[in-house]
C-alpha positions as CSV (number, residue, x, y, z in Angstrom):
1,M,52.7,-35.9,58.9
2,Y,50.3,-37.5,61.3
3,V,46.9,-36.5,62.6
4,T,46.5,-36.6,66.4
5,V,43.0,-37.6,67.5
6,A,42.1,-36.6,71.1
7,H,39.0,-36.6,73.3
8,V,37.7,-33.0,73.6
9,E,37.0,-33.1,77.3
10,T,40.0,-35.0,78.6
11,A,42.6,-34.3,75.9
12,E,43.5,-38.0,76.0
13,V,45.0,-39.0,72.7
14,V,42.9,-41.8,71.3
15,R,44.5,-42.5,67.9
16,H,47.1,-41.3,65.4
17,L,46.3,-41.3,61.7
18,G,49.0,-41.4,58.9
19,P,51.6,-40.8,57.8
20,Y,50.6,-38.4,55.1
21,D,52.9,-36.4,52.8
22,T,51.4,-33.0,53.5
23,A,49.1,-31.3,56.1
24,A,46.4,-30.9,53.4
25,A,46.4,-34.7,52.9
26,A,46.3,-35.3,56.7
27,R,43.3,-32.8,57.1
28,T,41.5,-34.6,54.3
29,A,42.0,-38.0,55.9
30,A,40.8,-36.6,59.3
31,G,37.5,-35.5,57.7
32,E,37.2,-39.0,56.2
33,H,37.8,-40.5,59.6
34,A,35.2,-38.1,61.2
35,G,32.7,-39.1,58.5
36,Q,32.2,-35.5,57.3
37,P,34.2,-32.4,56.1
38,L,35.7,-30.6,59.1
39,T,36.1,-26.9,59.6
40,W,39.8,-26.2,60.4
41,S,41.4,-23.3,62.3
42,R,45.1,-22.6,62.3
43,D,47.6,-21.3,64.8
44,P,51.2,-20.7,63.7
45,E,52.2,-24.4,64.3
46,T,49.0,-26.5,64.2
47,W,45.7,-27.0,62.3
48,H,42.8,-28.1,64.6
49,A,39.2,-29.1,64.2
50,E,36.5,-30.7,66.3
51,K,33.7,-33.2,65.8
52,F,32.5,-33.8,69.4
53,P,33.7,-35.9,71.3
54,L,36.9,-35.8,69.3
55,S,39.4,-33.2,68.3
56,Y,41.8,-33.4,65.4
57,H,45.3,-31.8,65.3
58,V,47.7,-31.6,62.4
59,P,51.1,-29.9,62.4
60,A,51.2,-27.0,59.9
61,D,53.5,-27.3,56.9
62,P,56.5,-25.1,57.1
63,P,56.2,-21.8,55.2
64,I,57.4,-21.9,51.6
65,E,60.3,-19.6,51.0
66,L,60.2,-17.9,47.7
67,P,63.4,-17.2,45.8
């Protein structure tokens, strides 16, 4: 699991962070990179957060199937 770091205005990818075992670990690392906790939003496939001028994107973990 990697964090994609992009420029907000141009969407240019400036860095990848990782790998991490889970989306939660990747989101925590992104906050450390940003220098502050980030507020995350999720669509079905991706977590995303912003600290201008950068945006952070993490693939969502697949759903857990219960027996």
